[in-house]
N, CA, C and O of each residue as an XYZ file, in Angstrom:
824
protein
N      10.756     -4.304     -7.030
C      10.313     -4.723     -5.483
C      11.515     -4.114     -4.643
O      11.351     -4.193     -3.426
N      12.733     -3.503     -5.088
C      13.617     -2.751     -4.467
C      13.422     -1.717     -4.319
O      14.271     -1.288     -3.538
N      12.343     -0.498     -4.803
C      12.373      0.433     -4.953
C      12.019      1.200     -3.221
O      12.116      2.396     -2.949
N      11.640      0.166     -2.351
C      11.640      0.607     -0.957
C      12.248     -0.112     -0.072
O      12.490      0.231      1.085
N      12.546     -1.246     -0.640
C      13.529     -1.752      0.345
C      14.970     -1.301      0.667
O      15.750     -0.761     -0.117
N      15.199     -1.643      2.051
C      16.402     -0.926      2.492
C      17.615     -2.151      2.713
O      17.430     -3.327      2.398
N      18.902     -1.611      3.328
C      19.852     -2.116      3.850
C      19.548     -2.369      5.359
O      20.095     -3.200      6.084
N      18.668     -1.576      5.649
C      18.584     -1.112      7.365
C      18.902      0.426      7.490
O      18.314      1.130      8.310
N      19.806      0.879      6.683
C      20.114      2.265      6.670
C      19.844      3.204      5.626
O      19.745      2.786      4.472
N      19.706      4.472      5.893
C      19.357      5.373      4.807
C      20.128      5.297      3.500
O      21.233      4.766      3.617
N      19.885      5.598      2.606
C      20.758      5.591      1.473
C      21.930      6.662      1.516
O      22.876      6.659      0.727
N      21.760      7.495      2.451
C      22.679      8.916      2.534
C      23.836      8.288      3.893
O      24.923      8.760      4.225
N      23.183      7.218      4.392
C      24.497      7.187      5.489
C      25.573      7.021      5.091
O      26.405      7.595      5.795
N      26.109      6.318      3.999
C      27.329      5.934      3.643
C      27.918      6.913      2.706
O      28.891      6.731      1.973
N      27.106      8.108      2.846
C      27.870      9.007      2.070
C      28.254     10.407      2.550
O      27.301     10.982      3.078
N      29.193     10.992      2.519
C      29.791     12.117      3.248
C      28.696     13.230      3.344
O      27.807     13.350      2.501
N      28.840     14.072      4.495
C      27.456     14.949      4.459
C      27.796     15.999      3.196
O      26.949     16.331      2.367
N      29.292     16.496      3.197
C      29.330     17.053      2.179
C      29.160     16.594      0.688
O      29.151     17.449     -0.198
N      29.021     15.221      0.385
C      28.511     14.773     -0.934
C      27.331     14.563     -1.367
O      27.001     14.407     -2.543
N      26.265     14.545      0.128
C      25.029     14.179     -0.148
C      24.274     15.371     -1.200
O      24.552     16.570     -1.217
N      23.371     14.751     -1.954
C      22.523     16.022     -2.581
C      21.560     16.442     -1.570
O      21.370     15.979     -0.445
N      20.912     17.533     -2.260
C      20.068     18.225     -1.434
C      18.611     17.707     -0.618
O      18.024     18.196      0.347
N      18.330     16.545     -1.428
C      17.324     15.632     -0.926
C      17.760     14.695      0.554
O      17.157     14.429      1.594
N      18.926     14.424      0.089
C      19.524     13.571      1.173
C      19.781     14.379      2.482
O      19.504     14.005      3.622
N      20.419     15.675      2.071
C      20.578     16.614      3.331
C      19.618     16.691      4.262
O      19.732     16.477      5.469
N      18.472     17.071      3.529
C      17.051     17.395      4.379
C      16.639     15.904      4.983
O      16.203     15.761      6.125
N      16.809     14.997      4.201
C      16.440     13.840      4.799
C      17.202     13.440      6.032
O      16.587     12.884      6.942
N      18.722     13.720      6.155
C      19.222     13.363      7.022
C      18.944     14.071      8.393
O      18.794     13.544      9.495
N      18.910     15.456      8.034
C      18.390     16.578      8.944
C      17.136     16.337      9.737
O      16.993     16.640     10.921
N      16.238     15.759      8.962
C      14.879     15.280      9.768
C      14.863     14.018      9.997
O      13.780     13.433     10.008
N      15.900     13.424     10.197
C      15.568     11.938     10.708
C      14.884     10.989      9.543
O      14.265      9.974      9.864
N      14.998     11.278      8.558
C      14.258     10.649      7.228
C      12.810     10.706      7.201
O      12.134      9.805      6.705
N      12.262     11.883      7.793
C      10.953     12.163      7.683
C      10.488     12.861      6.643
O       9.399     12.563      6.154
N      11.086     13.679      6.254
C      11.114     15.001      5.210
C      12.081     14.403      4.019
O      13.284     14.660      4.008
N      11.468     13.603      3.045
C      11.885     13.327      2.167
C      11.163     13.142      0.722
O      10.118     12.505      0.846
N      11.412     13.485     -0.459
C      10.308     13.267     -1.601
C       9.453     12.208     -1.373
O       8.260     12.426     -1.161
N       9.930     11.031     -1.390
C       9.205      9.671     -1.247
C       8.224     10.088     -0.335
O       7.066     10.247     -0.721
N       8.562     10.289      0.862
C       7.827     10.272      2.096
C       6.467     11.370      1.820
O       5.401     11.249      2.423
N       6.739     12.429      0.809
C       5.712     13.659      0.830
C       4.860     12.813     -0.362
O       3.634     12.883     -0.281
N       5.418     12.049     -1.421
C       4.401     11.730     -2.250
C       3.498     10.957     -1.355
O       2.411     11.477     -1.102
N       3.768      9.825     -0.848
C       3.313      9.078     -0.102
C       1.824      9.652      0.804
O       0.699      9.196      1.009
N       2.508     10.783      1.141
C       1.235     11.481      2.299
C       0.287     11.810      1.226
O      -0.856     11.376      1.366
N       0.628     12.668     -0.076
C      -0.129     13.468     -0.641
C      -1.114     12.180     -1.570
O      -2.317     12.334     -1.779
N      -0.349     10.979     -2.029
C      -1.602     10.013     -2.373
C      -2.507      9.631     -1.233
O      -3.716      9.795     -1.397
N      -2.017      9.088      0.023
C      -3.107      8.972      0.979
C      -3.899      9.655      1.035
O      -4.989      9.103      1.187
N      -3.935     11.399      0.952
C      -4.736     12.072      0.975
C      -5.635     11.981      0.092
O      -6.828     12.100      0.373
N      -5.203     11.762     -1.090
C      -6.063     11.751     -2.652
C      -6.875     10.425     -2.216
O      -8.069     10.392     -2.512
N      -6.355      9.425     -1.591
C      -7.374      8.191     -1.416
C      -8.398      8.742     -0.668
O      -9.525      8.830     -1.156
N      -8.147      9.137      0.486
C      -9.452      9.651      1.548
C     -10.226     10.628      0.908
O     -11.384     10.775      1.298
N      -9.758     11.381     -0.082
C     -10.732     12.223     -0.992
C     -11.620     11.449     -1.703
O     -12.805     11.777     -1.749
N     -11.130     10.268     -2.377
C     -11.790      9.438     -3.205
C     -12.930      8.626     -2.436
O     -14.042      8.438     -2.930
N     -12.602      8.234     -1.370
C     -13.367      7.426     -0.403
C     -14.698      8.118     -0.107
O     -15.805      7.583     -0.170
N     -14.414      9.463      0.244
C     -15.495     10.317      0.779
C     -16.182     10.737     -0.436
O     -17.246     11.294     -0.165
N     -15.936     10.660     -1.687
C     -16.731     10.783     -2.870
C     -17.685      9.370     -3.150
O     -18.865      9.413     -3.498
N     -17.002      8.284     -2.949
C     -17.881      7.183     -3.094
C     -18.698      6.893     -2.088
O     -19.739      6.331     -2.429
N     -18.535      7.125     -0.815
C     -19.759      7.390      0.056
C     -20.608      8.525     -0.157
O     -21.672      8.634      0.452
N     -20.169      9.459     -1.060
C     -21.273     10.604     -1.387
C     -22.089     10.061     -2.829
O     -22.909     10.724     -3.464
N     -21.582      8.569     -3.167
C     -21.817      7.994     -4.356
C     -21.570      8.703     -5.668
O     -22.273      8.467     -6.650
N     -20.696      9.463     -5.685
C     -19.812      9.980     -6.753
C     -18.853      8.916     -7.346
O     -17.658      9.154     -7.521
N     -19.340      7.922     -7.598
C     -18.538      6.673     -8.114
C     -17.238      6.813     -9.065
O     -16.187      6.204     -8.871
N     -17.423      7.494     -9.863
C     -16.683      7.701    -11.018
C     -15.356      8.981    -10.593
O     -14.198      9.046    -11.004
N     -15.971      9.720     -9.798
C     -15.086     10.685     -9.295
C     -14.030      9.928     -8.101
O     -12.808     10.075     -8.123
N     -14.605      9.285     -7.304
C     -13.881      8.389     -6.439
C     -12.922      7.345     -6.912
O     -11.887      7.012     -6.336
N     -13.347      6.919     -7.920
C     -12.482      6.096     -8.795
C     -11.503      6.440     -9.265
O     -10.457      5.815     -9.089
N     -11.588      7.647    -10.068
C     -10.221      8.310    -10.352
C      -9.254      8.776     -9.314
O      -8.031      8.765     -9.450
N      -9.945      9.206     -8.212
C      -9.075      9.948     -7.329
C      -8.302      8.628     -6.704
O      -7.095      8.776     -6.511
N      -8.917      7.289     -6.356
C      -8.317      6.170     -6.019
C      -7.410      5.914     -6.686
O      -6.389      5.534     -6.113
N      -7.423      6.038     -8.443
C      -6.439      5.395     -9.164
C      -5.025      6.516     -9.019
O      -3.827      6.234     -8.994
N      -5.594      7.628     -8.954
C      -4.431      8.628     -8.865
C      -3.629      8.304     -7.503
O      -2.400      8.364     -7.517
N      -4.309      7.970     -6.358
C      -3.687      7.987     -5.103
C      -2.866      6.613     -5.173
O      -1.756      6.587     -4.640
N      -3.347      5.509     -5.786
C      -2.730      4.615     -5.837
C      -1.422      4.585     -6.719
O      -0.386      3.986     -6.430
N      -1.632      5.251     -7.711
C      -0.631      5.577     -8.569
C       0.568      6.271     -8.265
O       1.656      6.094     -8.813
N       0.271      7.160     -7.255
C       1.363      7.885     -6.440
C       2.046      7.022     -5.520
O       3.050      7.459     -4.955
N       1.532      5.540     -5.227
C       2.003      4.669     -4.422
C       3.283      4.182     -5.078
O       4.302      3.901     -4.449
N       3.140      4.104     -6.445
C       4.301      3.389     -7.323
C       5.277      4.667     -7.426
O       6.444      4.615     -7.037
N       4.565      6.063     -8.106
C       5.865      6.949     -8.247
C       6.715      7.185     -6.951
O       7.869      7.580     -7.118
N       6.252      6.978     -5.662
C       7.025      7.358     -4.366
C       8.361      6.482     -4.578
O       9.473      6.997     -4.462
N       8.196      5.273     -4.860
C       9.242      4.332     -4.897
C      10.331      4.495     -5.707
O      11.491      4.238     -5.387
N       9.781      5.121     -7.243
C      10.614      5.598     -8.285
C      11.526      6.841     -7.847
O      12.734      6.912     -8.075
N      10.759      7.814     -7.180
C      11.298      8.869     -6.610
C      12.280      8.690     -5.668
O      13.237      9.459     -5.578
N      12.083      7.527     -4.806
C      13.298      7.381     -3.701
C      14.388      6.863     -4.238
O      15.528      7.166     -3.886
N      14.076      5.978     -5.203
C      15.531      5.476     -5.872
C      15.972      6.676     -6.663
O      17.128      7.033     -6.440
N      15.453      7.204     -7.329
C      16.091      8.256     -8.071
C      16.664      9.658     -7.407
O      17.297     10.438     -8.118
N      16.472      9.876     -6.336
C      16.688     10.823     -5.088
C      17.837     10.260     -4.115
O      18.553     10.928     -3.369
N      17.837      8.901     -4.301
C      18.637      8.440     -3.375
C      18.319      8.595     -1.864
O      19.223      8.867     -1.073
N      16.982      8.415     -1.446
C      16.483      8.706     -0.353
C      15.426      7.529      0.371
O      14.505      7.718      1.166
N      15.881      6.395     -0.164
C      15.486      5.144      0.338
C      15.939      5.092      1.745
O      17.100      5.364      2.050
N      14.933      4.707      2.709
C      15.358      4.483      4.149
C      14.410      3.558      4.862
O      13.287      3.207      4.503
N      15.090      3.230      5.953
C      13.880      2.255      6.648
C      12.475      2.839      7.185
O      11.434      2.230      7.431
N      12.739      4.044      7.278
C      11.382      5.128      7.966
C      10.735      5.445      6.698
O       9.561      5.788      6.837
N      11.138      5.429      5.596
C      10.221      5.604      4.086
C       9.569      4.022      4.018
O       8.352      3.880      3.896
N      10.291      3.103      4.087
C       9.593      1.784      3.947
C       8.504      1.581      4.843
O       7.481      1.006      4.471
N       8.679      2.076      6.159
C       7.622      2.017      7.157
C       6.437      2.905      6.701
O       5.295      2.534      6.974
N       6.633      3.994      6.058
C       5.801      5.308      5.778
C       5.094      4.527      4.511
O       3.869      4.573      4.404
N       5.721      3.965      3.762
C       5.010      3.406      2.510
C       4.043      2.147      2.621
O       3.001      2.104      1.967
N       4.447      1.097      3.501
C       3.958      0.262      4.066
C       2.611      0.400      4.841
O       1.596     -0.243      4.572
N       2.763      1.528      6.059
C       1.585      2.236      6.330
C       0.836      2.628      5.834
O      -0.275      2.432      6.326
N       0.911      3.423      4.567
C      -0.030      4.079      3.962
C      -0.798      2.983      3.165
O      -2.020      3.095      3.064
N      -0.191      1.991      2.625
C      -0.766      1.016      1.755
C      -2.174      0.137      2.651
O      -3.294     -0.139      2.222
N      -1.581     -0.118      3.963
C      -2.380     -0.767      4.660
C      -3.769      0.369      5.193
O      -4.968      0.090      5.156
N      -3.293      1.354      5.552
C      -4.467      2.531      5.943
C      -5.130      2.386      5.040
O      -6.284      1.964      5.105
N      -4.381      2.790      3.730
C      -5.499      3.245      2.340
C      -6.257      1.906      2.234
O      -7.469      2.012      2.417
N      -5.835      0.787      1.999
C      -6.349     -0.347      1.560
C      -7.865     -0.842      2.743
O      -8.984     -1.208      2.386
N      -7.324     -0.663      4.179
C      -8.308     -0.973      5.144
C      -9.363     -0.108      4.998
O     -10.501     -0.492      4.728
N      -9.058      1.016      5.159
C     -10.356      2.103      5.083
C     -11.112      1.832      3.800
O     -12.341      1.806      3.864
N     -10.463      1.612      2.553
C     -11.263      1.412      1.579
C     -12.254      0.126      1.351
O     -13.197      0.055      0.563
N     -11.789     -0.840      2.236
C     -12.478     -2.118      2.706
C     -13.593     -1.733      3.298
O     -14.661     -2.065      2.784
N     -13.578     -0.994      4.440
C     -14.523     -0.504      5.459
C     -15.579      0.216      4.262
O     -16.731     -0.198      4.127
N     -15.141      1.099      3.606
C     -15.941      2.174      2.674
C     -17.240      1.285      1.873
O     -18.440      1.454      1.655
N     -16.100      0.161      1.573
C     -16.908     -0.866      0.595
C     -18.136     -1.504      1.317
O     -19.303     -1.581      0.934
N     -17.596     -1.903      2.374
C     -18.814     -2.452      3.254
C     -19.882     -1.392      3.709
O     -21.060     -1.699      3.529
N     -19.599     -0.203      4.269
C     -20.569      0.651      4.917
C     -21.447      1.302      3.608
O     -22.622      1.638      3.758
N     -20.826      1.421      2.477
C     -21.513      1.501      1.270
C     -22.117      0.194      0.505
O     -22.413      0.211     -0.690
N     -22.240     -0.790      1.241
C     -22.646     -2.043      0.482
C     -22.446     -2.116     -0.783
O     -23.378     -2.330     -1.558
N     -21.445     -1.981     -1.104
C     -20.875     -2.494     -2.577
C     -20.559     -3.746     -2.558
O     -21.032     -4.422     -3.472
N     -19.804     -4.339     -1.679
C     -19.403     -5.579     -1.809
C     -19.967     -6.386     -0.856
O     -20.279     -5.988      0.266
N     -20.137     -7.719     -1.337
C     -20.795     -8.752     -0.249
C     -19.939     -8.978      0.910
O     -18.741     -8.708      0.820
N     -20.442     -9.457      2.017
C     -19.780     -9.809      3.415
C     -18.557    -10.641      3.302
O     -17.502    -10.460      3.908
N     -18.926    -11.889      2.164
C     -17.581    -12.783      1.915
C     -16.726    -12.041      1.104
O     -15.590    -12.513      1.149
N     -16.821    -11.038      0.358
C     -15.840    -10.314     -0.298
C     -14.982     -9.299      0.817
O     -13.775     -9.184      1.031
N     -16.012     -8.723      1.331
C     -15.075     -7.784      2.567
C     -14.106     -8.913      3.501
O     -12.937     -8.682      3.809
N     -14.624     -9.778      3.757
C     -13.858    -10.859      4.631
C     -12.466    -11.316      4.009
O     -11.380    -11.056      4.527
N     -12.621    -11.948      2.965
C     -11.376    -12.295      2.212
C     -10.348    -10.984      1.772
O      -9.161    -11.134      1.480
N     -10.880    -10.014      1.787
C     -10.165     -8.953      1.419
C      -9.526     -8.380      2.940
O      -8.366     -7.982      3.039
N     -10.279     -8.407      3.829
C      -9.916     -7.761      4.861
C      -8.556     -8.731      5.821
O      -7.621     -8.170      6.392
N      -8.747    -10.036      5.793
C      -7.825    -10.819      6.514
C      -6.812    -10.704      6.673
O      -6.388    -10.550      7.819
N      -5.773    -10.737      5.317
C      -4.849    -10.201      4.940
C      -4.242     -9.175      5.571
O      -3.206     -9.162      6.237
N      -5.176     -8.114      5.224
C      -4.577     -6.848      5.618
C      -4.840     -6.511      6.912
O      -4.187     -5.558      7.336
N      -5.746     -7.113      7.788
C      -5.807     -6.860      9.270
C      -4.589     -7.486      9.896
O      -3.932     -6.891     10.750
N      -4.203     -9.057      9.332
C      -3.304    -10.106      9.816
C      -1.920     -9.246      9.873
O      -1.335     -8.953     10.916
N      -1.529     -8.913      8.620
C      -0.146     -8.518      8.299
C       0.742     -7.347      9.397
O       1.896     -7.463      9.808
N      -0.296     -6.174      9.688
C       0.269     -5.289     10.568
C       0.483     -5.949     11.805
O       1.506     -5.639     12.414
N      -0.357     -6.891     12.355
C      -0.153     -7.763     13.884
C       1.028     -8.498     13.734
O       1.573     -8.832     14.786
N       1.576     -8.841     12.649
C       2.635     -9.819     12.584
C       3.709     -8.803     12.193
O       4.885     -9.070     12.439
N       3.434     -7.856     11.703
C       4.886     -6.796     11.700
C       5.074     -6.180     12.869
O       6.221     -5.920     13.229
N       3.909     -5.827     13.697
C       4.013     -5.255     15.134
C       4.979     -6.150     15.968
O       5.972     -5.769     16.588
N       4.422     -7.590     15.845
C       5.267     -8.418     16.775
C       6.570     -8.745     16.433
O       7.358     -9.061     17.325
N       6.985     -8.708     15.023
C       8.350     -8.911     14.884
C       9.263     -7.551     15.020
O      10.485     -7.660     15.120
N       8.727     -6.475     15.020
C       9.419     -5.191     15.274
C       9.485     -5.373     16.803
O      10.603     -5.155     17.270
N       8.582     -5.706     17.633
C       8.876     -5.796     19.021
C      10.175     -6.745     19.268
O      11.093     -6.459     20.037
N      10.121     -7.475     18.779
C      11.148     -8.494     18.775
C      12.480     -8.201     18.233
O      13.466     -8.914     18.419
N      12.456     -7.079     17.530
C      13.715     -6.696     16.875
C      14.109     -7.529     15.617
O      15.257     -7.938     15.442
N      13.089     -7.750     14.760
C      13.300     -8.571     13.853
C      12.680     -7.959     12.768
O      11.509     -7.580     12.784
N      13.707     -7.820     11.500
C      13.479     -6.674     10.688
C      12.470     -7.744      9.778
O      12.415     -8.970      9.876
N      11.655     -6.786      8.812
C      10.423     -7.451      8.208
C      10.334     -6.385      6.874
O      10.259     -5.157      6.921
N      10.366     -7.242      5.705
C      10.091     -6.829      4.497
C       9.206     -6.953      3.679
O       8.790     -8.107      3.585
N       8.534     -5.896      2.754
C       7.380     -6.277      2.105
C       8.136     -7.585      0.875
O       9.239     -7.531      0.330
N       7.229     -8.500      0.770
C       7.462     -9.620     -0.137
C       6.811     -9.689     -1.523
O       5.643     -9.317     -1.640
N       7.516    -10.157     -2.610
C       6.463     -9.836     -3.996
C       5.298    -10.405     -3.714
O       4.281     -9.847     -4.126
N       5.207    -11.472     -3.055
C       3.777    -11.931     -2.984
C       2.813    -11.083     -2.415
O       1.657    -11.083     -2.839
N       3.276    -10.175     -1.258
C       2.504     -9.137     -0.427
C       1.902     -7.917     -1.406
O       0.803     -7.363     -1.450
N       3.138     -7.761     -2.167
C       2.800     -6.525     -3.201
C       1.791     -7.029     -3.993
O       0.689     -6.483     -4.053
N       2.164     -8.324     -4.788
C       1.021     -8.709     -5.655
C      -0.548     -8.900     -5.031
O      -1.560     -8.594     -5.661
N      -0.538     -9.414     -3.797
C      -1.734     -9.569     -3.129
C      -2.385     -8.061     -2.831
O      -3.604     -7.888     -2.822
N      -1.464     -7.036     -2.599
C      -2.027     -5.778     -2.657
C      -2.695     -5.181     -3.582
O      -3.862     -4.808     -3.458
N      -1.894     -5.030     -4.727
C      -1.975     -4.787     -6.162
C      -3.356     -5.681     -6.614
O      -4.306     -5.030     -7.049
N      -3.461     -6.917     -6.533
C      -4.646     -7.642     -6.836
C      -6.008     -6.991     -6.387
O      -7.039     -6.703     -6.995
N      -5.595     -6.875     -5.061
C      -6.818     -6.360     -3.976
C      -7.402     -5.179     -4.524
O      -8.616     -4.978     -4.547
N      -6.537     -4.401     -4.964
C      -6.868     -2.871     -5.445
C      -7.424     -3.220     -7.253
O      -8.303     -2.557     -7.803
N      -6.951     -3.954     -7.676
C      -7.871     -4.091     -8.934
C      -9.215     -4.784     -8.927
O      -9.997     -4.696     -9.874
N      -9.476     -5.529     -7.745
C     -10.490     -6.198     -7.687
C     -11.585     -4.905     -7.251
O     -12.626     -4.608     -7.837
N     -11.130     -4.404     -6.316
C     -11.785     -3.069     -5.611
C     -11.934     -2.315     -6.809
O     -13.159     -2.347     -6.919
N     -11.519     -1.655     -7.785
C     -11.735     -0.904     -8.563
C     -12.900     -1.599     -9.728
O     -13.795     -1.043    -10.363
N     -12.482     -2.962     -9.695
C     -13.852     -3.747    -10.782
C     -15.006     -3.436     -9.745
O     -15.783     -2.582    -10.172
N     -15.320     -3.949     -8.418
C     -16.279     -3.637     -7.727
C     -16.868     -2.307     -7.823
O     -18.093     -2.196     -7.865
N     -15.946     -1.074     -7.869
C     -16.570      0.096     -7.980
C     -17.284      0.317     -9.323
O     -18.449      0.703     -9.412
N     -16.545      0.059    -10.273
C     -16.905      0.060    -11.775
C     -18.494     -0.593    -11.773
O     -19.513      0.056    -12.012
N     -18.430     -1.960    -11.460
C     -19.243     -2.537    -11.432
C     -20.734     -1.810    -10.680
O     -21.789     -1.755    -11.310
N     -20.579     -1.242     -9.133
C     -21.277     -0.655     -8.779
C     -21.943      1.057     -9.527
O     -23.063      1.547     -9.381
N     -20.587      1.676    -10.417
C     -21.145      2.545    -10.943
C     -21.937      2.383    -12.440
O     -22.643      3.165    -13.078
N     -21.576      1.282    -12.640
C     -22.400      0.825    -14.000
C     -23.626      0.011    -13.696
O     -24.088     -0.603    -14.658
N     -24.248     -0.113    -12.532
C     -25.412     -0.544    -12.194
C     -25.230     -1.924    -12.372
O     -26.278     -2.417    -12.787
N     -24.023     -3.045    -12.181
C     -24.100     -4.308    -12.158
C     -23.574     -4.860    -13.284
O     -24.174     -5.807    -13.791
N     -22.403     -4.386    -13.856
C     -21.755     -5.186    -15.183
C     -21.292     -6.632    -14.942
O     -20.112     -6.769    -14.619
N     -22.073     -7.745    -15.055
C     -21.628     -9.095    -14.598
C     -20.364     -9.328    -14.901
O     -19.597     -9.795    -14.058
N     -19.971     -9.030    -16.162
C     -18.350     -9.504    -16.375
C     -17.348     -9.043    -15.207
O     -16.598     -9.613    -14.415
N     -17.661     -7.918    -15.459
C     -16.580     -7.138    -14.418
C     -16.555     -7.495    -13.136
O     -15.478     -7.544    -12.542
N     -17.725     -7.796    -12.522
C     -18.260     -8.276    -11.205
C     -17.467     -9.879    -10.852
O     -16.969    -10.226     -9.781
N     -17.558    -10.675    -12.158
C     -17.037    -12.132    -11.794
C     -15.828    -11.972    -12.074
O     -15.233    -12.893    -11.515
N     -14.970    -11.208    -12.726
C     -13.712    -10.885    -12.722
C     -12.934    -10.254    -11.505
O     -11.780    -10.430    -11.113
N     -13.870     -9.529    -11.082
C     -13.592     -9.107     -9.475
C     -13.522     -9.971     -8.304
O     -12.605     -9.989     -7.484
N     -14.679    -10.756     -8.301
C     -14.472    -11.907     -7.279
C     -13.374    -13.108     -7.590
O     -13.148    -13.960     -6.730
N     -12.850    -13.117     -8.599
C     -11.993    -14.089     -8.894
C     -10.517    -13.306     -8.285
O      -9.744    -13.843     -7.492
N     -10.395    -12.250     -8.729
C      -9.477    -11.495     -8.288
C      -9.058    -11.472     -6.717
O      -7.935    -11.658     -6.248
N     -10.440    -11.154     -5.939
C     -10.628    -11.106     -4.766
C      -9.811    -12.419     -4.107
O      -8.928    -12.338     -3.252
N     -10.325    -13.641     -4.718
C      -9.635    -15.012     -4.104
C      -8.334    -15.152     -4.372
O      -7.688    -15.890     -3.629
N      -7.634    -14.449     -5.537
C      -6.283    -14.445     -6.083
C      -5.564    -13.630     -4.753
O      -4.596    -13.977     -4.076
N      -6.373    -12.483     -4.659
C      -5.371    -11.493     -3.573
C      -5.268    -12.332     -2.209
O      -4.174    -12.467     -1.662
N      -6.627    -12.983     -1.588
C      -6.728    -13.551     -0.708
C      -5.583    -14.834     -0.638
O      -4.729    -14.645      0.229
N      -5.455    -15.961     -1.326
C      -4.273    -16.478     -1.521
C      -3.118    -16.069     -1.480
O      -2.423    -16.544     -0.582
N      -2.659    -15.330     -2.160
C      -1.317    -14.288     -2.212
C      -1.247    -13.767     -0.742
O      -0.221    -14.105     -0.153
N      -1.941    -13.175     -0.187
C      -1.848    -12.515      1.510
C      -1.613    -13.432      1.874
O      -0.518    -13.339      2.428
N      -2.159    -14.841      1.955
C      -1.971    -15.741      3.030
C      -0.637    -16.419      2.857
O       0.042    -16.795      3.812
N      -0.209    -16.591      1.281
C       1.208    -17.102      1.464
C       2.254    -15.769      2.020
O       3.249    -16.037      2.694
N       1.966    -14.564      1.718
C       2.853    -13.546      2.112
C       2.680    -13.712      3.724
O       3.809    -13.485      4.159
N       2.000    -13.936      4.591
C       1.850    -14.199      5.690
C       2.698    -14.985      6.219
O       3.342    -14.834      7.257
N       2.687    -16.088      5.265
C       3.280    -17.461      5.661
C       5.071    -16.995      5.733
O       5.899    -17.280      6.598
N       5.220    -16.221      4.518
C       6.641    -15.774      4.744
C       7.252    -15.118      5.743
O       8.337    -15.397      6.255
N       6.070    -13.687      6.167
C       6.589    -13.216      7.136
C       6.730    -13.990      8.600
O       7.708    -13.809      9.325
N       5.533    -14.954      8.975
C       5.816    -15.475     10.169
C       7.107    -16.557     10.189
O       7.588    -16.862     11.280
N       7.653    -17.130      8.940
C       8.677    -18.049      8.801
C      10.023    -17.461      8.705
O      11.087    -18.041      8.922
N       9.807    -15.986      8.278
C      11.071    -15.368      8.067
C      11.763    -15.404      6.667
O      12.879    -15.049      6.290
N      10.634    -15.993      6.004
C      11.262    -15.867      4.556
C      11.044    -14.644      3.657
O      11.278    -14.753      2.453
N      10.583    -13.412      4.205
C      10.568    -12.518      3.547
C      12.034    -11.551      3.488
O      12.183    -10.468      2.922
N      12.952    -12.281      4.209
C      14.355    -11.980      4.052
C      14.738    -12.151      2.669
O      15.574    -11.402      2.163
N      14.057    -13.301      1.874
C      14.902    -13.902      0.682
C      14.959    -12.747     -0.080
O      15.553    -12.748     -1.158
């Protein structure tokens, strides 16, 4: 959970310029924009876009693989940020924004491609749509907000459910996988609502 969370300042802020590693120097020079984790985050999001295009073209297995790779990079970027000492508030925002954009677009594609029932779309969409609004409001009030464990679990669970729904579509309706996916959609929704409660009450600071 701490791979992206920062203290409000970049890792290199407390390090003398001469003692910073190359990645930290580049990060400092570009206002925390050009860093290894941010680059990985963007690449992962592009791969997700490619996967969604394949799903719309009904190339479900190619789309699934691309989505899996894209989401795997979302884990890798945090590990790289920790390893290179390039965690920053900007990187934290980058990661959260990529999560939301990728997930929201995937949910839209599920709807457009008629892969998921309307109630599934609604349950997946509500936490993902409201969280950015809460985040924007708190940022306007200059209140810091961090991803919570429940929020991350909600995101992870929703993606497992989405993969299950896509496998169901690719295999012409594997009922067991479909039922598991529907259950995970419900779990993701409950975790997302709990995470929203944490954000609105300030408990995300714990």
